[in-house]
C-alpha positions as CSV (number, residue, x, y, z in Angstrom):
1,M,-0.3,0.1,0.2
2,M,2.4,2.0,0.7
3,N,5.0,1.7,-2.2
4,R,2.0,2.7,-4.3
5,I,1.7,5.4,-2.5
6,Q,5.0,6.3,-2.7
7,N,5.1,5.9,-6.3
8,L,1.9,8.0,-7.1
9,F,3.7,10.8,-5.6
10,R,7.0,10.1,-7.8
11,R,4.9,9.5,-11.1
12,N,5.7,12.8,-13.1
13,L,7.5,14.5,-9.9
14,P,9.1,17.2,-12.1
15,A,5.4,18.2,-13.6
16,K,3.7,18.0,-10.5
17,I,7.0,20.8,-8.3
18,L,6.6,22.9,-11.6
19,A,2.7,22.7,-10.9
20,I,3.3,24.0,-7.9
21,L,5.6,26.8,-8.0
22,G,3.6,28.1,-11.2
23,A,0.4,28.0,-8.5
24,V,3.0,30.1,-6.2
25,V,3.8,32.6,-8.5
26,L,-0.2,32.6,-9.8
27,W,-1.0,33.7,-5.7
28,F,1.6,36.2,-5.5
29,F,0.4,37.5,-8.7
30,V,-2.8,37.9,-8.4
31,M,-2.2,39.0,-4.6
32,N,-0.1,41.8,-5.7
33,E,-2.8,42.7,-8.4
34,Q,-5.5,42.8,-5.5
35,N,-3.9,44.3,-2.9
36,P,-0.7,45.7,-4.0
37,A,1.7,48.0,-1.7
38,V,0.9,51.6,-1.2
39,N,2.5,54.1,0.0
40,S,1.2,56.6,2.8
41,T,2.2,59.7,4.7
42,F,0.6,60.4,8.3
43,T,1.1,63.9,9.9
44,V,2.2,63.1,13.9
45,P,2.9,64.7,17.1
46,V,6.2,64.9,18.3
47,G,5.7,63.5,21.7
48,I,8.2,63.5,24.4
49,V,9.6,60.4,26.8
50,N,11.8,61.0,30.1
51,E,11.2,64.6,30.2
52,P,13.4,65.7,33.3
53,A,12.0,67.2,36.2
54,N,11.8,71.1,36.8
55,H,12.8,72.1,33.4
56,K,10.9,73.8,30.5
57,V,11.5,71.7,26.9
58,T,11.3,73.7,23.2
59,L,10.9,71.4,20.3
60,S,11.7,73.1,16.8
61,T,9.4,71.0,15.6
62,H,5.7,70.2,17.3
63,E,4.8,67.7,14.2
64,V,6.4,65.2,11.7
65,N,5.3,63.8,8.5
66,I,5.8,59.8,8.6
67,E,5.6,58.3,5.4
68,V,5.2,54.4,5.0
69,R,4.2,51.5,2.7
70,A,1.9,48.5,3.1
71,P,-0.6,46.4,1.4
72,R,-3.4,48.1,0.4
73,A,-5.6,46.5,2.4
74,S,-3.7,47.6,6.0
75,F,-4.9,50.7,5.5
76,T,-8.6,49.9,5.9
77,S,-7.5,48.7,9.3
78,A,-5.2,51.4,10.3
79,K,-6.1,54.5,12.7
80,A,-4.4,57.8,12.4
81,E,-3.6,57.5,16.0
82,D,-1.6,54.6,15.6
83,F,1.2,56.2,14.1
84,K,3.9,57.7,16.6
85,A,6.7,59.8,17.2
86,Y,8.8,61.1,20.4
87,V,11.9,62.0,21.4
88,D,13.5,60.3,24.1
89,L,15.3,63.0,26.4
90,S,17.1,60.5,28.4
91,E,20.6,61.9,27.5
92,A,19.9,65.2,26.7
93,V,21.6,68.4,28.8
94,D,20.5,71.9,29.4
95,G,21.0,74.0,26.4
96,T,20.4,72.8,22.8
97,N,20.2,69.1,21.7
98,N,19.8,67.6,18.2
99,V,17.9,64.8,19.3
100,K,16.5,61.8,16.6
101,V,12.5,61.7,15.7
102,R,11.5,57.8,16.7
103,T,8.5,56.7,15.5
104,V,6.4,53.3,16.2
105,V,4.0,52.5,13.2
106,P,1.7,49.3,13.4
107,Q,2.9,45.6,12.1
108,G,2.9,45.7,8.7
109,F,3.8,48.7,7.6
110,E,7.4,50.2,6.8
111,V,8.6,53.5,7.7
112,V,9.8,54.7,4.3
113,D,10.6,58.6,5.3
114,V,10.4,61.1,8.2
115,S,10.3,64.7,7.3
116,S,12.6,66.0,10.4
117,D,14.1,62.5,11.4
118,V,16.5,65.1,13.9
119,I,15.0,67.9,15.3
120,E,16.5,70.6,17.6
121,V,15.3,70.1,21.7
122,T,16.6,73.1,24.1
123,M,16.8,72.7,27.9
124,E,16.2,75.1,30.4
125,A,15.8,74.9,34.7
126,I,13.4,76.0,36.0
127,I,14.7,77.4,39.3
128,D,13.3,80.3,41.7
129,K,15.0,83.0,44.2
130,V,13.7,85.8,46.5
131,V,13.6,89.5,45.1
132,P,13.3,92.1,47.2
133,V,10.5,94.6,46.6
134,D,10.5,98.3,45.8
135,I,7.5,100.5,46.3
136,Q,8.1,103.4,44.4
137,V,5.7,106.3,45.4
138,T,4.3,109.5,43.3
139,G,2.2,112.1,43.4
140,N,1.8,114.0,46.5
141,T,0.5,114.5,50.2
142,G,-2.2,116.9,51.2
143,A,-1.9,120.7,52.4
144,H,0.3,120.8,56.0
145,S,1.3,116.7,55.3
146,A,3.8,115.1,54.6
147,L,5.0,111.2,53.9
148,E,6.6,109.2,56.6
149,K,6.7,106.1,55.7
150,V,6.0,103.4,53.1
151,T,5.7,99.8,54.5
152,P,4.7,96.7,51.9
153,A,2.9,94.3,53.8
154,K,6.0,91.6,52.5
155,G,9.7,92.8,52.3
156,H,10.3,89.8,49.3
157,V,9.3,88.1,47.0
158,R,9.9,85.1,45.1
159,V,10.3,84.8,41.8
160,S,9.8,81.2,39.6
161,G,10.4,80.7,35.7
162,T,13.9,79.6,33.5
163,R,17.1,80.0,35.1
164,S,17.8,83.0,32.4
165,S,14.5,85.1,32.4
166,V,15.0,84.6,36.9
167,D,18.7,85.4,36.7
168,R,17.3,89.0,35.2
169,V,15.2,89.8,37.5
170,N,17.0,92.6,40.1
171,R,13.5,93.5,42.0
172,I,10.0,93.5,42.5
173,V,8.2,97.0,41.6
174,G,4.8,98.5,42.9
175,Y,3.6,102.3,42.7
176,I,1.4,103.4,45.1
177,N,0.0,107.2,44.4
178,L,0.0,109.7,47.4
179,A,-3.1,111.1,45.8
180,N,-3.0,114.1,48.2
181,N,-3.8,112.1,51.1
182,T,-3.3,113.9,54.4
183,A,-3.7,110.6,56.9
184,D,-2.5,107.3,56.8
185,F,-4.2,105.3,54.3
186,A,-3.7,101.2,52.9
187,N,-4.4,100.2,49.2
188,K,-3.0,97.0,47.5
189,V,-0.4,97.8,44.8
190,K,0.3,95.5,41.5
191,L,3.2,93.7,41.4
192,T,6.1,94.0,38.3
193,P,9.3,92.0,38.1
194,V,12.1,94.0,36.8
195,D,15.7,94.1,35.9
196,S,18.5,96.3,36.8
197,A,17.8,98.6,34.3
198,G,14.1,98.6,35.1
199,N,12.6,97.2,32.1
200,M,9.8,94.6,33.0
201,V,11.1,90.7,32.8
202,E,8.5,88.9,31.8
203,S,8.1,84.6,31.4
204,V,8.2,84.4,35.2
205,S,5.7,83.8,38.0
206,L,4.9,85.8,41.7
207,D,4.5,84.0,44.6
208,F,2.2,87.5,44.7
209,S,1.0,89.4,41.8
210,E,-0.4,92.3,43.9
211,M,0.2,93.3,47.8
212,T,-1.3,95.6,50.6
213,V,1.0,98.9,50.8
214,T,0.5,101.2,54.4
215,V,0.9,104.5,54.1
216,K,1.7,106.9,57.3
217,I,1.4,110.7,57.1
218,M,2.4,112.9,59.4
219,S,-0.2,115.6,59.4
220,G,-0.2,119.3,60.9
221,V,3.5,119.6,59.9
222,D,5.3,122.5,58.1
223,K,9.0,122.5,56.6
224,K,12.0,124.1,56.7
225,L,15.3,124.2,54.6
226,V,18.1,123.9,56.8
227,P,22.5,123.3,56.2
228,I,24.3,120.1,56.4
229,K,27.0,119.9,59.0
230,P,29.6,116.9,58.5
231,V,30.7,114.9,61.9
232,Y,34.1,113.8,62.0
233,S,36.2,111.6,64.9
234,G,40.0,110.8,65.2
235,K,43.5,112.4,64.2
236,P,44.6,111.6,60.4
237,G,48.1,110.5,59.8
238,Y,51.3,112.1,60.4
239,K,51.6,115.7,60.2
240,L,47.8,116.6,58.9
241,I,44.8,118.2,59.9
242,V,41.4,118.3,58.9
243,G,41.1,121.5,56.9
244,D,37.9,122.2,54.9
245,T,35.1,120.4,55.0
246,T,32.0,119.9,52.3
247,T,28.6,118.3,51.9
248,Q,27.1,117.5,48.3
249,P,23.9,118.9,48.9
250,D,25.1,121.5,51.2
251,K,21.4,121.6,52.6
252,V,18.5,119.7,52.9
253,E,14.4,120.1,53.2
254,I,13.1,118.6,56.3
255,T,9.1,118.1,57.6
256,G,7.9,118.0,61.5
257,K,6.0,119.8,63.8
258,T,6.0,123.4,63.9
259,E,7.4,123.5,67.0
260,L,9.9,120.7,66.3
261,L,10.7,122.5,63.5
262,E,11.9,126.1,65.1
263,K,14.7,124.4,67.6
264,I,16.5,122.9,64.7
265,N,19.2,125.0,63.2
266,D,21.3,122.1,61.2
267,I,20.7,118.5,60.1
268,A,24.5,116.5,61.2
269,T,25.8,113.4,59.3
270,E,26.9,110.5,60.6
271,T,30.2,110.5,62.1
272,I,33.6,109.8,59.6
273,D,36.4,108.1,61.1
274,V,40.1,110.4,59.7
275,S,42.0,108.1,62.4
276,G,45.4,107.9,60.4
277,A,44.2,109.6,56.8
278,T,46.4,110.4,55.3
279,E,44.2,111.4,51.9
280,D,41.4,113.6,51.2
281,I,38.5,111.6,52.6
282,V,35.4,111.6,49.7
283,K,32.1,109.4,51.2
284,D,28.7,108.9,51.2
285,V,26.8,109.1,54.8
286,N,23.7,108.8,56.0
287,L,22.0,111.9,57.8
288,V,21.2,111.6,61.6
289,L,17.4,113.0,61.6
290,P,15.6,113.9,65.0
291,D,13.1,112.0,66.1
292,G,9.7,113.6,64.5
293,I,11.7,115.0,61.6
294,I,11.5,113.2,58.2
295,S,13.1,114.4,55.0
296,P,13.5,113.1,51.3
297,S,16.9,113.1,51.7
298,R,19.1,110.3,53.1
299,K,22.3,110.4,52.0
300,V,24.9,113.0,51.0
301,T,28.6,112.9,49.9
302,V,30.9,114.5,52.6
303,K,34.5,115.7,51.4
304,I,37.0,116.3,53.7
305,F,39.9,117.7,53.0
306,F,43.5,117.6,55.0
307,K,46.4,120.0,55.3
308,K,50.0,119.8,56.5
309,V,51.2,121.7,60.0
310,N,55.0,121.8,60.4
């Protein structure tokens, strides 16, 4: 029985092999005619994997075109969301990086081309720092009154953002108008981050966008212009004595109760130590204002000249 089956298979074996090969070729021919391989392009967003914490990431391109090739029938079941593109930032560093775009396509699809196979990725650390608040006063107080003190609710504000932006912030500025007030008042003031030149710094965030500022005003006061008296102590170097002393400015306007102003003939500076000095001294010092007296000028420049003695 087995011999008969074997003889059956062996009979005309070359012809049978040719028939099978022909059938296979015919099947491939029919399949290629009925379901040929075609190309198509999908526009997909570029995702990010392994994004570092506390960093701002900027991509030069946010989407790419992926050209793929597959049998025509494969496209009927494929969806746009099945095609993906992404960049892996596990090895990226702060600054500018050129990162390869990786793709994911369904089984049976071949990637032919990617419109941007390498894109520029910029990474910058997000930092914060504490910056002083600087309240600027505009306008004037009413008659027989003067500004005594301006006090913000907090002296500092925390600024957050990219390192390049935060590093530019020099101070936080707010403006309050005296508006001819003659009594104490408080207002909410908008806060603005500025650089050392006073230009607004954008792309940073503040702990507080506004703050209450309290203004203390002295009422029932007058003003008086008095000379400034430079004060010094100690002895200069060998064979030197103090000669002329000057201040810039040489006078200062002070404000206070009338009875106090009548008793004041000049305003002294902080004491400057001239001990052992061998050259003339030029120094910025504070004024010493008596209690109950205020002045818009708090600092003056003092010049102390020395002369030789025999």
